[in-house]
NUGUSE-828445 format. One record per residue (C-alpha): residue in three letters; x, y, z. Coordinates in steps of 0.25 Angstrom, whole numbers, plus 5000, padded with zeros to 4 digits. Example, Ala and Ser with C-alpha at 12.3 -4.5 7.8 and 13.67 -1.06 7.14 Angstrom:
<atoms>
+-----+------+-------+------+
|  aa | east | north |   up |
+-----+------+-------+------+
| ALA | 5049 |  4982 | 5031 |
| SER | 5055 |  4996 | 5029 |
+-----+------+-------+------+
</atoms>
This chain:
<atoms>
+-----+------+-------+------+
|  aa | east | north |   up |
+-----+------+-------+------+
| MET | 5497 |  5498 | 5283 |
| SER | 5488 |  5487 | 5288 |
| ALA | 5474 |  5485 | 5282 |
| VAL | 5469 |  5481 | 5295 |
| THR | 5467 |  5492 | 5306 |
| PRO | 5473 |  5488 | 5320 |
| GLU | 5459 |  5489 | 5326 |
| VAL | 5454 |  5478 | 5316 |
| GLU | 5466 |  5470 | 5318 |
| LEU | 5464 |  5470 | 5333 |
| LEU | 5449 |  5466 | 5331 |
| LEU | 5453 |  5455 | 5322 |
| ILE | 5463 |  5450 | 5333 |
| ASN | 5453 |  5450 | 5344 |
| ARG | 5442 |  5443 | 5336 |
| LEU | 5451 |  5432 | 5331 |
| PHE | 5456 |  5430 | 5345 |
| LEU | 5442 |  5429 | 5351 |
| ALA | 5437 |  5420 | 5340 |
| GLY | 5449 |  5411 | 5343 |
| LEU | 5446 |  5411 | 5357 |
| VAL | 5431 |  5407 | 5355 |
| LEU | 5435 |  5396 | 5346 |
| LEU | 5445 |  5390 | 5356 |
| MET | 5434 |  5391 | 5367 |
| PHE | 5424 |  5384 | 5358 |
| GLY | 5434 |  5373 | 5355 |
| GLY | 5438 |  5372 | 5369 |
| ALA | 5424 |  5371 | 5374 |
| LEU | 5421 |  5360 | 5364 |
| ILE | 5433 |  5352 | 5369 |
| VAL | 5429 |  5353 | 5383 |
| LEU | 5415 |  5349 | 5380 |
| ARG | 5419 |  5337 | 5371 |
| SER | 5429 |  5332 | 5382 |
| GLY | 5418 |  5329 | 5391 |
| LEU | 5421 |  5338 | 5402 |
| PHE | 5406 |  5341 | 5404 |
| GLN | 5402 |  5327 | 5403 |
| LEU | 5403 |  5325 | 5419 |
| PHE | 5394 |  5337 | 5421 |
| LEU | 5384 |  5332 | 5411 |
| GLN | 5383 |  5318 | 5417 |
| SER | 5381 |  5325 | 5431 |
| PHE | 5370 |  5333 | 5426 |
| ALA | 5363 |  5321 | 5420 |
| LYS | 5364 |  5314 | 5433 |
| MET | 5358 |  5326 | 5440 |
| LYS | 5347 |  5327 | 5430 |
| ALA | 5344 |  5312 | 5431 |
| MET | 5342 |  5314 | 5446 |
| PHE | 5331 |  5324 | 5444 |
| PHE | 5325 |  5320 | 5431 |
| ARG | 5320 |  5307 | 5426 |
| GLN | 5324 |  5302 | 5413 |
| ALA | 5317 |  5292 | 5403 |
| ARG | 5322 |  5278 | 5403 |
| VAL | 5324 |  5279 | 5388 |
| LEU | 5335 |  5290 | 5390 |
| GLU | 5342 |  5281 | 5400 |
| SER | 5345 |  5270 | 5389 |
| ASP | 5359 |  5269 | 5383 |
| PHE | 5355 |  5274 | 5370 |
| TYR | 5353 |  5288 | 5375 |
| ARG | 5363 |  5287 | 5386 |
| ASN | 5376 |  5283 | 5378 |
| ARG | 5374 |  5291 | 5365 |
| PRO | 5387 |  5297 | 5360 |
| ILE | 5387 |  5312 | 5361 |
| LEU | 5396 |  5314 | 5349 |
| THR | 5397 |  5305 | 5337 |
| GLU | 5410 |  5303 | 5329 |
| LYS | 5407 |  5313 | 5319 |
| SER | 5403 |  5324 | 5329 |
| LYS | 5416 |  5321 | 5337 |
| HIS | 5423 |  5324 | 5324 |
| VAL | 5416 |  5337 | 5321 |
| TYR | 5418 |  5341 | 5336 |
| LYS | 5433 |  5338 | 5335 |
| ARG | 5434 |  5346 | 5322 |
| ALA | 5426 |  5358 | 5328 |
| VAL | 5435 |  5358 | 5340 |
| ILE | 5448 |  5358 | 5332 |
| GLY | 5442 |  5368 | 5323 |
| LEU | 5438 |  5378 | 5334 |
| LEU | 5451 |  5376 | 5341 |
| SER | 5460 |  5378 | 5329 |
| ILE | 5453 |  5390 | 5324 |
| GLY | 5452 |  5396 | 5337 |
| THR | 5467 |  5394 | 5339 |
| LEU | 5470 |  5400 | 5325 |
| LEU | 5462 |  5412 | 5328 |
| LEU | 5469 |  5415 | 5341 |
| LEU | 5483 |  5413 | 5334 |
| PHE | 5479 |  5422 | 5323 |
| SER | 5474 |  5433 | 5332 |
| ILE | 5487 |  5432 | 5340 |
| GLY | 5495 |  5433 | 5328 |
| LEU | 5487 |  5445 | 5324 |
| THR | 5489 |  5451 | 5338 |
| LEU | 5504 |  5449 | 5336 |
| HIS | 5504 |  5456 | 5323 |
| TYR | 5495 |  5467 | 5328 |
| TYR | 5505 |  5471 | 5339 |
| SER | 5517 |  5469 | 5331 |
| ALA | 5514 |  5479 | 5321 |
+-----+------+-------+------+
</atoms>
């Protein structure tokens, strides 16, 4: 006899699957944000803002305009976070699928 009731096992399977999906969605969102997909939109909105609102001349200098967004260290941390989110999400999904197969085979 199993120590875990079927209701508890189904609850565990569902929670693991949902947690895996959430982690995969966060990892995918980070990849999309980092890929620069929204850069075109941000530049367009900045041009529209410049048409309506004046900006101080100091902020137009190269020092403020061409600053790197992410340093090398933060790029490394970002890459590790994406890999961690995607791998943990995938493992949770596979584990929940394995539990589902075990649940319905019994």
